[in-house]
VOMIVEX-999060 format. One record per residue: residue in three letters; residue number from 1; x, z, y of N, C-alpha, C, O in turn. Coordinates in steps of 0.2 Angstrom, whole numbers. Example, Ala and Ser with C-alpha at 12.3 -4.5 7.8 and 13.67 -1.06 7.14 Angstrom:
2
<residu->ALA	num->1	nX->66	nZ->39	nY->-28	caX->62	caZ->39	caY->-22	cX->66	cZ->39	cY->-16	oX->71	oZ->42	oY->-17> .
<residu->SER	num->2	nX->64	nZ->35	nY->-11	caX->68	caZ->36	caY->-5	cX->64	cZ->39	cY->0	oX->67	oZ->40	oY->6> .
***
This chain:
106
<residu->ILE	num->1	nX->-155	nZ->1123	nY->-1067	caX->-150	caZ->1123	caY->-1062	cX->-153	cZ->1120	cY->-1056	oX->-151	oZ->1122	oY->-1050> .
<residu->ASN	num->2	nX->-157	nZ->1115	nY->-1056	caX->-160	caZ->1112	caY->-1050	cX->-164	cZ->1117	cY->-1046	oX->-164	oZ->1117	oY->-1040> .
<residu->ILE	num->3	nX->-167	nZ->1122	nY->-1050	caX->-172	caZ->1126	caY->-1046	cX->-168	cZ->1132	cY->-1043	oX->-168	oZ->1134	oY->-1037> .
<residu->PHE	num->4	nX->-163	nZ->1135	nY->-1047	caX->-160	caZ->1141	caY->-1045	cX->-153	cZ->1140	cY->-1043	oX->-149	oZ->1144	oY->-1040> .
<residu->GLY	num->5	nX->-150	nZ->1134	nY->-1045	caX->-143	caZ->1133	caY->-1043	cX->-138	cZ->1135	cY->-1048	oX->-140	oZ->1138	oY->-1053> .
<residu->VAL	num->6	nX->-132	nZ->1134	nY->-1047	caX->-127	caZ->1136	caY->-1052	cX->-125	cZ->1143	cY->-1051	oX->-125	oZ->1145	oY->-1045> .
<residu->PRO	num->7	nX->-125	nZ->1147	nY->-1056	caX->-123	caZ->1154	caY->-1055	cX->-117	cZ->1155	cY->-1051	oX->-112	oZ->1153	oY->-1053> .
<residu->THR	num->8	nX->-117	nZ->1159	nY->-1046	caX->-112	caZ->1161	caY->-1042	cX->-111	cZ->1169	cY->-1042	oX->-116	oZ->1172	oY->-1038> .
<residu->PRO	num->9	nX->-106	nZ->1172	nY->-1045	caX->-106	caZ->1179	caY->-1045	cX->-106	cZ->1182	cY->-1038	oX->-108	oZ->1188	oY->-1037> .
<residu->SER	num->10	nX->-103	nZ->1179	nY->-1033	caX->-102	caZ->1182	caY->-1026	cX->-108	cZ->1181	cY->-1022	oX->-108	oZ->1184	oY->-1016> .
<residu->ILE	num->11	nX->-113	nZ->1178	nY->-1024	caX->-120	caZ->1177	caY->-1020	cX->-126	cZ->1179	cY->-1024	oX->-126	oZ->1178	oY->-1030> .
<residu->GLU	num->12	nX->-130	nZ->1184	nY->-1021	caX->-136	caZ->1186	caY->-1024	cX->-141	cZ->1181	cY->-1024	oX->-142	oZ->1178	oY->-1018> .
<residu->GLN	num->13	nX->-145	nZ->1180	nY->-1029	caX->-151	caZ->1175	caY->-1029	cX->-157	cZ->1179	cY->-1032	oX->-156	oZ->1181	oY->-1038> .
<residu->TRP	num->14	nX->-162	nZ->1180	nY->-1028	caX->-168	caZ->1184	caY->-1031	cX->-172	cZ->1179	cY->-1034	oX->-173	oZ->1173	oY->-1031> .
<residu->VAL	num->15	nX->-175	nZ->1180	nY->-1039	caX->-180	caZ->1176	caY->-1043	cX->-186	cZ->1181	cY->-1045	oX->-185	oZ->1187	oY->-1045> .
<residu->ALA	num->16	nX->-192	nZ->1178	nY->-1046	caX->-197	caZ->1181	caY->-1049	cX->-199	cZ->1179	cY->-1056	oX->-198	oZ->1173	oY->-1057> .
<residu->VAL	num->17	nX->-203	nZ->1183	nY->-1059	caX->-205	caZ->1181	caY->-1066	cX->-213	cZ->1182	cY->-1065	oX->-215	oZ->1187	oY->-1063> .
<residu->ALA	num->18	nX->-217	nZ->1177	nY->-1067	caX->-224	caZ->1177	caY->-1067	cX->-227	cZ->1179	cY->-1074	oX->-224	oZ->1176	oY->-1079> .
<residu->GLY	num->19	nX->-232	nZ->1183	nY->-1075	caX->-235	caZ->1184	caY->-1081	cX->-239	cZ->1178	cY->-1083	oX->-242	oZ->1174	oY->-1079> .
<residu->LEU	num->20	nX->-240	nZ->1177	nY->-1090	caX->-244	caZ->1171	caY->-1092	cX->-251	cZ->1173	cY->-1093	oX->-252	oZ->1179	oY->-1094> .
<residu->HIS	num->21	nX->-255	nZ->1169	nY->-1093	caX->-262	caZ->1170	caY->-1095	cX->-263	cZ->1172	cY->-1102	oX->-261	oZ->1168	oY->-1106> .
<residu->SER	num->22	nX->-265	nZ->1178	nY->-1103	caX->-265	caZ->1180	caY->-1110	cX->-270	cZ->1176	cY->-1115	oX->-268	oZ->1175	oY->-1121> .
<residu->GLN	num->23	nX->-275	nZ->1173	nY->-1112	caX->-279	caZ->1169	caY->-1116	cX->-276	cZ->1163	cY->-1119	oX->-277	oZ->1161	oY->-1124> .
<residu->ALA	num->24	nX->-272	nZ->1160	nY->-1114	caX->-268	caZ->1154	caY->-1116	cX->-263	cZ->1156	cY->-1122	oX->-262	oZ->1152	oY->-1126> .
<residu->VAL	num->25	nX->-260	nZ->1161	nY->-1121	caX->-255	caZ->1163	caY->-1126	cX->-258	cZ->1165	cY->-1133	oX->-256	oZ->1162	oY->-1138> .
<residu->ALA	num->26	nX->-264	nZ->1168	nY->-1133	caX->-268	caZ->1169	caY->-1139	cX->-270	cZ->1162	cY->-1142	oX->-270	oZ->1162	oY->-1148> .
<residu->LYS	num->27	nX->-272	nZ->1158	nY->-1138	caX->-275	caZ->1151	caY->-1141	cX->-269	cZ->1148	cY->-1144	oX->-269	oZ->1145	oY->-1149> .
<residu->ASN	num->28	nX->-263	nZ->1148	nY->-1141	caX->-257	caZ->1145	caY->-1144	cX->-255	cZ->1148	cY->-1150	oX->-253	oZ->1145	oY->-1155> .
<residu->GLU	num->29	nX->-255	nZ->1155	nY->-1151	caX->-254	caZ->1158	caY->-1157	cX->-259	cZ->1156	cY->-1162	oX->-257	oZ->1155	oY->-1168> .
<residu->ASP	num->30	nX->-265	nZ->1155	nY->-1161	caX->-270	caZ->1153	caY->-1166	cX->-269	cZ->1146	cY->-1168	oX->-269	oZ->1145	oY->-1174> .
<residu->ALA	num->31	nX->-267	nZ->1142	nY->-1164	caX->-265	caZ->1135	caY->-1166	cX->-259	cZ->1135	cY->-1170	oX->-259	oZ->1131	oY->-1175> .
<residu->VAL	num->32	nX->-254	nZ->1139	nY->-1168	caX->-248	caZ->1139	caY->-1172	cX->-249	cZ->1142	cY->-1179	oX->-247	oZ->1139	oY->-1184> .
<residu->ASN	num->33	nX->-253	nZ->1147	nY->-1180	caX->-255	caZ->1150	caY->-1186	cX->-259	cZ->1145	cY->-1190	oX->-258	oZ->1144	oY->-1196> .
<residu->ALA	num->34	nX->-264	nZ->1141	nY->-1187	caX->-268	caZ->1136	caY->-1191	cX->-263	cZ->1130	cY->-1193	oX->-264	oZ->1128	oY->-1199> .
<residu->ILE	num->35	nX->-258	nZ->1128	nY->-1189	caX->-254	caZ->1123	caY->-1191	cX->-250	cZ->1125	cY->-1197	oX->-249	oZ->1122	oY->-1202> .
<residu->LYS	num->36	nX->-247	nZ->1132	nY->-1197	caX->-244	caZ->1134	caY->-1203	cX->-248	cZ->1135	cY->-1209	oX->-246	oZ->1133	oY->-1215> .
<residu->GLN	num->37	nX->-254	nZ->1137	nY->-1208	caX->-258	caZ->1138	caY->-1214	cX->-260	cZ->1131	cY->-1217	oX->-260	oZ->1131	oY->-1223> .
<residu->ALA	num->38	nX->-262	nZ->1127	nY->-1213	caX->-263	caZ->1120	caY->-1215	cX->-258	cZ->1117	cY->-1219	oX->-259	oZ->1114	oY->-1224> .
<residu->GLY	num->39	nX->-252	nZ->1118	nY->-1217	caX->-246	caZ->1115	caY->-1220	cX->-245	cZ->1118	cY->-1227	oX->-243	oZ->1115	oY->-1232> .
<residu->MET	num->40	nX->-246	nZ->1125	nY->-1227	caX->-245	caZ->1128	caY->-1234	cX->-251	cZ->1126	cY->-1239	oX->-250	oZ->1125	oY->-1245> .
<residu->LEU	num->41	nX->-257	nZ->1126	nY->-1236	caX->-263	caZ->1124	caY->-1240	cX->-262	cZ->1117	cY->-1243	oX->-264	oZ->1115	oY->-1249> .
<residu->CYS	num->42	nX->-259	nZ->1112	nY->-1239	caX->-258	caZ->1105	caY->-1242	cX->-253	cZ->1105	cY->-1247	oX->-253	oZ->1100	oY->-1251> .
<residu->LYS	num->43	nX->-249	nZ->1110	nY->-1249	caX->-245	caZ->1110	caY->-1254	cX->-248	cZ->1114	cY->-1260	oX->-245	oZ->1114	oY->-1266> .
<residu->SER	num->44	nX->-254	nZ->1116	nY->-1260	caX->-258	caZ->1119	caY->-1265	cX->-262	cZ->1114	cY->-1269	oX->-267	oZ->1111	oY->-1266> .
<residu->ASP	num->45	nX->-261	nZ->1114	nY->-1275	caX->-265	caZ->1110	caY->-1280	cX->-272	cZ->1112	cY->-1280	oX->-277	oZ->1108	oY->-1280> .
<residu->SER	num->46	nX->-273	nZ->1119	nY->-1279	caX->-280	caZ->1121	caY->-1279	cX->-284	cZ->1119	cY->-1273	oX->-290	oZ->1118	oY->-1273> .
<residu->PHE	num->47	nX->-280	nZ->1119	nY->-1267	caX->-284	caZ->1117	caY->-1261	cX->-285	cZ->1109	cY->-1262	oX->-290	oZ->1107	oY->-1259> .
<residu->GLY	num->48	nX->-281	nZ->1105	nY->-1265	caX->-282	caZ->1098	caY->-1266	cX->-288	cZ->1098	cY->-1271	oX->-292	oZ->1093	oY->-1270> .
<residu->ASP	num->49	nX->-289	nZ->1102	nY->-1276	caX->-295	caZ->1102	caY->-1280	cX->-301	cZ->1103	cY->-1276	oX->-306	oZ->1100	oY->-1277> .
<residu->PHE	num->50	nX->-301	nZ->1108	nY->-1272	caX->-306	caZ->1110	caY->-1267	cX->-308	cZ->1104	cY->-1263	oX->-314	oZ->1102	oY->-1263> .
<residu->LEU	num->51	nX->-304	nZ->1101	nY->-1260	caX->-305	caZ->1095	caY->-1255	cX->-308	cZ->1089	cY->-1259	oX->-313	oZ->1086	oY->-1257> .
<residu->LYS	num->52	nX->-305	nZ->1088	nY->-1265	caX->-308	caZ->1083	caY->-1269	cX->-315	cZ->1084	cY->-1272	oX->-319	oZ->1080	oY->-1271> .
<residu->ALA	num->53	nX->-316	nZ->1090	nY->-1274	caX->-323	caZ->1092	caY->-1276	cX->-328	cZ->1092	cY->-1271	oX->-334	oZ->1090	oY->-1272> .
<residu->LYS	num->54	nX->-326	nZ->1094	nY->-1265	caX->-331	caZ->1095	caY->-1259	cX->-332	cZ->1090	cY->-1254	oX->-337	oZ->1088	oY->-1251> .
<residu->TYR	num->55	nX->-326	nZ->1087	nY->-1252	caX->-326	caZ->1082	caY->-1247	cX->-323	cZ->1075	cY->-1247	oX->-326	oZ->1070	oY->-1245> .
<residu->VAL	num->56	nX->-317	nZ->1075	nY->-1251	caX->-314	caZ->1069	caY->-1251	cX->-312	cZ->1067	cY->-1258	oX->-307	oZ->1068	oY->-1261> .
<residu->PRO	num->57	nX->-317	nZ->1064	nY->-1262	caX->-316	caZ->1063	caY->-1269	cX->-310	cZ->1058	cY->-1271	oX->-308	oZ->1058	oY->-1276> .
<residu->GLU	num->58	nX->-308	nZ->1054	nY->-1266	caX->-303	caZ->1049	caY->-1267	cX->-296	cZ->1052	cY->-1267	oX->-291	oZ->1048	oY->-1268> .
<residu->ILE	num->59	nX->-295	nZ->1058	nY->-1265	caX->-288	caZ->1061	caY->-1264	cX->-285	cZ->1062	cY->-1271	oX->-289	oZ->1063	oY->-1276> .
<residu->MET	num->60	nX->-278	nZ->1063	nY->-1271	caX->-275	caZ->1065	caY->-1277	cX->-273	cZ->1072	cY->-1276	oX->-269	oZ->1074	oY->-1272> .
<residu->PRO	num->61	nX->-276	nZ->1077	nY->-1280	caX->-276	caZ->1084	caY->-1278	cX->-269	cZ->1087	cY->-1280	oX->-268	oZ->1093	oY->-1278> .
<residu->THR	num->62	nX->-265	nZ->1084	nY->-1283	caX->-258	caZ->1086	caY->-1284	cX->-253	cZ->1083	cY->-1280	oX->-247	oZ->1085	oY->-1280> .
<residu->ASN	num->63	nX->-255	nZ->1079	nY->-1275	caX->-250	caZ->1076	caY->-1270	cX->-251	cZ->1079	cY->-1263	oX->-256	oZ->1077	oY->-1260> .
<residu->PRO	num->64	nX->-246	nZ->1082	nY->-1261	caX->-246	caZ->1085	caY->-1254	cX->-248	cZ->1081	cY->-1249	oX->-252	oZ->1082	oY->-1244> .
<residu->GLU	num->65	nX->-245	nZ->1075	nY->-1249	caX->-247	caZ->1070	caY->-1243	cX->-254	cZ->1067	cY->-1244	oX->-257	oZ->1066	oY->-1239> .
<residu->SER	num->66	nX->-257	nZ->1066	nY->-1250	caX->-264	caZ->1065	caY->-1251	cX->-268	cZ->1070	cY->-1248	oX->-273	oZ->1069	oY->-1245> .
<residu->ILE	num->67	nX->-266	nZ->1076	nY->-1250	caX->-270	caZ->1082	caY->-1248	cX->-270	cZ->1082	cY->-1240	oX->-276	oZ->1083	oY->-1237> .
<residu->ALA	num->68	nX->-265	nZ->1081	nY->-1237	caX->-264	caZ->1082	caY->-1230	cX->-268	cZ->1076	cY->-1227	oX->-272	oZ->1077	oY->-1222> .
<residu->ASP	num->69	nX->-268	nZ->1070	nY->-1230	caX->-272	caZ->1065	caY->-1227	cX->-280	cZ->1066	cY->-1228	oX->-284	oZ->1065	oY->-1223> .
<residu->GLY	num->70	nX->-282	nZ->1070	nY->-1233	caX->-288	caZ->1072	caY->-1234	cX->-291	cZ->1077	cY->-1229	oX->-296	oZ->1077	oY->-1226> .
<residu->LEU	num->71	nX->-286	nZ->1082	nY->-1228	caX->-288	caZ->1087	caY->-1223	cX->-289	cZ->1084	cY->-1216	oX->-293	oZ->1086	oY->-1212> .
<residu->ARG	num->72	nX->-284	nZ->1079	nY->-1214	caX->-285	caZ->1076	caY->-1207	cX->-291	cZ->1072	cY->-1207	oX->-294	oZ->1072	oY->-1202> .
<residu->LYS	num->73	nX->-293	nZ->1069	nY->-1212	caX->-299	caZ->1065	caY->-1213	cX->-305	cZ->1070	cY->-1212	oX->-310	oZ->1068	oY->-1208> .
<residu->VAL	num->74	nX->-305	nZ->1075	nY->-1215	caX->-311	caZ->1080	caY->-1215	cX->-312	cZ->1083	cY->-1208	oX->-317	oZ->1084	oY->-1205> .
<residu->LEU	num->75	nX->-306	nZ->1084	nY->-1204	caX->-306	caZ->1087	caY->-1198	cX->-306	cZ->1082	cY->-1192	oX->-307	oZ->1084	oY->-1186> .
<residu->GLY	num->76	nX->-305	nZ->1076	nY->-1194	caX->-306	caZ->1071	caY->-1189	cX->-300	cZ->1071	cY->-1184	oX->-300	oZ->1070	oY->-1178> .
<residu->ILE	num->77	nX->-294	nZ->1072	nY->-1187	caX->-288	caZ->1073	caY->-1183	cX->-282	cZ->1068	cY->-1185	oX->-283	oZ->1066	oY->-1191> .
<residu->LYS	num->78	nX->-277	nZ->1067	nY->-1181	caX->-272	caZ->1062	caY->-1184	cX->-266	cZ->1067	cY->-1186	oX->-261	oZ->1064	oY->-1190> .
<residu->SER	num->79	nX->-265	nZ->1073	nY->-1183	caX->-260	caZ->1077	caY->-1184	cX->-262	cZ->1084	cY->-1183	oX->-266	oZ->1086	oY->-1179> .
<residu->ARG	num->80	nX->-259	nZ->1089	nY->-1187	caX->-260	caZ->1096	caY->-1186	cX->-259	cZ->1098	cY->-1179	oX->-261	oZ->1103	oY->-1177> .
<residu->THR	num->81	nX->-254	nZ->1095	nY->-1176	caX->-252	caZ->1098	caY->-1169	cX->-258	cZ->1097	cY->-1164	oX->-258	oZ->1100	oY->-1159> .
<residu->GLU	num->82	nX->-263	nZ->1093	nY->-1166	caX->-269	caZ->1093	caY->-1162	cX->-273	cZ->1100	cY->-1161	oX->-277	oZ->1100	oY->-1157> .
<residu->PHE	num->83	nX->-271	nZ->1104	nY->-1166	caX->-274	caZ->1111	caY->-1165	cX->-273	cZ->1114	cY->-1159	oX->-277	oZ->1118	oY->-1157> .
<residu->HIS	num->84	nX->-267	nZ->1112	nY->-1156	caX->-266	caZ->1115	caY->-1149	cX->-271	cZ->1113	cY->-1144	oX->-273	oZ->1117	oY->-1140> .
<residu->GLU	num->85	nX->-273	nZ->1107	nY->-1144	caX->-278	caZ->1105	caY->-1139	cX->-285	cZ->1105	cY->-1141	oX->-290	oZ->1105	oY->-1137> .
<residu->ASN	num->86	nX->-286	nZ->1104	nY->-1147	caX->-293	caZ->1103	caY->-1150	cX->-296	cZ->1109	cY->-1153	oX->-295	oZ->1110	oY->-1159> .
<residu->ASP	num->87	nX->-299	nZ->1113	nY->-1149	caX->-302	caZ->1119	caY->-1151	cX->-307	cZ->1118	cY->-1157	oX->-307	oZ->1122	oY->-1162> .
<residu->ASP	num->88	nX->-311	nZ->1112	nY->-1157	caX->-316	caZ->1111	caY->-1162	cX->-312	cZ->1110	cY->-1169	oX->-315	oZ->1112	oY->-1174> .
<residu->ALA	num->89	nX->-307	nZ->1106	nY->-1169	caX->-303	caZ->1105	caY->-1175	cX->-300	cZ->1111	cY->-1178	oX->-301	oZ->1112	oY->-1184> .
<residu->ARG	num->90	nX->-298	nZ->1116	nY->-1173	caX->-295	caZ->1122	caY->-1176	cX->-301	cZ->1126	cY->-1179	oX->-300	oZ->1130	oY->-1184> .
<residu->ILE	num->91	nX->-306	nZ->1127	nY->-1175	caX->-312	caZ->1131	caY->-1178	cX->-314	cZ->1128	cY->-1184	oX->-316	oZ->1131	oY->-1189> .
<residu->ALA	num->92	nX->-315	nZ->1121	nY->-1185	caX->-317	caZ->1118	caY->-1191	cX->-312	cZ->1119	cY->-1197	oX->-314	oZ->1121	oY->-1202> .
<residu->PHE	num->93	nX->-306	nZ->1119	nY->-1195	caX->-301	caZ->1121	caY->-1200	cX->-302	cZ->1128	cY->-1203	oX->-301	oZ->1130	oY->-1209> .
<residu->ASN	num->94	nX->-303	nZ->1133	nY->-1198	caX->-304	caZ->1140	caY->-1200	cX->-310	cZ->1141	cY->-1204	oX->-310	oZ->1145	oY->-1209> .
<residu->ARG	num->95	nX->-315	nZ->1137	nY->-1203	caX->-321	caZ->1137	caY->-1207	cX->-320	cZ->1134	cY->-1214	oX->-322	oZ->1137	oY->-1219> .
<residu->LEU	num->96	nX->-316	nZ->1129	nY->-1214	caX->-315	caZ->1126	caY->-1220	cX->-310	cZ->1130	cY->-1225	oX->-311	oZ->1131	oY->-1231> .
<residu->LYS	num->97	nX->-306	nZ->1134	nY->-1221	caX->-301	caZ->1138	caY->-1225	cX->-306	cZ->1144	cY->-1228	oX->-304	oZ->1146	oY->-1234> .
<residu->GLY	num->98	nX->-310	nZ->1147	nY->-1224	caX->-315	caZ->1152	caY->-1226	cX->-319	cZ->1149	cY->-1232	oX->-320	oZ->1153	oY->-1237> .
<residu->GLU	num->99	nX->-321	nZ->1143	nY->-1232	caX->-325	caZ->1140	caY->-1237	cX->-321	cZ->1139	cY->-1244	oX->-323	oZ->1141	oY->-1249> .
<residu->TYR	num->100	nX->-315	nZ->1138	nY->-1243	caX->-310	caZ->1137	caY->-1248	cX->-309	cZ->1144	cY->-1251	oX->-309	oZ->1144	oY->-1257> .
<residu->ASP	num->101	nX->-308	nZ->1149	nY->-1247	caX->-307	caZ->1156	caY->-1250	cX->-313	cZ->1158	cY->-1254	oX->-312	oZ->1161	oY->-1259> .
<residu->GLN	num->102	nX->-319	nZ->1156	nY->-1252	caX->-325	caZ->1158	caY->-1256	cX->-325	cZ->1154	cY->-1262	oX->-327	oZ->1156	oY->-1268> .
<residu->TRP	num->103	nX->-323	nZ->1148	nY->-1262	caX->-323	caZ->1143	caY->-1268	cX->-318	cZ->1146	cY->-1273	oX->-319	oZ->1145	oY->-1279> .
<residu->LEU	num->104	nX->-312	nZ->1149	nY->-1271	caX->-307	caZ->1151	caY->-1276	cX->-310	cZ->1157	cY->-1280	oX->-309	oZ->1158	oY->-1285> .
<residu->VAL	num->105	nX->-315	nZ->1161	nY->-1276	caX->-317	caZ->1167	caY->-1280	cX->-322	cZ->1165	cY->-1285	oX->-323	oZ->1169	oY->-1290> .
<residu->LYS	num->106	nX->-326	nZ->1160	nY->-1284	caX->-331	caZ->1157	caY->-1289	cX->-328	cZ->1155	cY->-1296	oX->-331	oZ->1154	oY->-1301> .
***
C-alpha cells in the first residue's frame, strides 16, 4: 500500500513488473529441493546407518533428530536453510546424497 497506494477504482495507476534473474530462481529451487531431500533423508533409518558407518559413528541411526545433527555436522552447517546462501554446503549435500545412493546399491 505504501508503494502503490490504496486501490481507487476511479483513478488509473500504472505499474510495471520486472523479470527475475533466472539463475537466482534456479539456485533457490536447488536450495528448496535440497532442504526437502535432507528432511526426508533424516527420517530414514538407512540414511542414519549410512552416516553412522561412514561419517558420524556416535549418532543413533533410528533417531531422526540424531541423524539431522549428524548431517549438519558432516556439512558444517547449523540449519538446512543455509542451503539458500551456502553453495558449498548444498553441493556437499548433493555429493553426500549421491554417495548414499551408491551405498544403498551395495
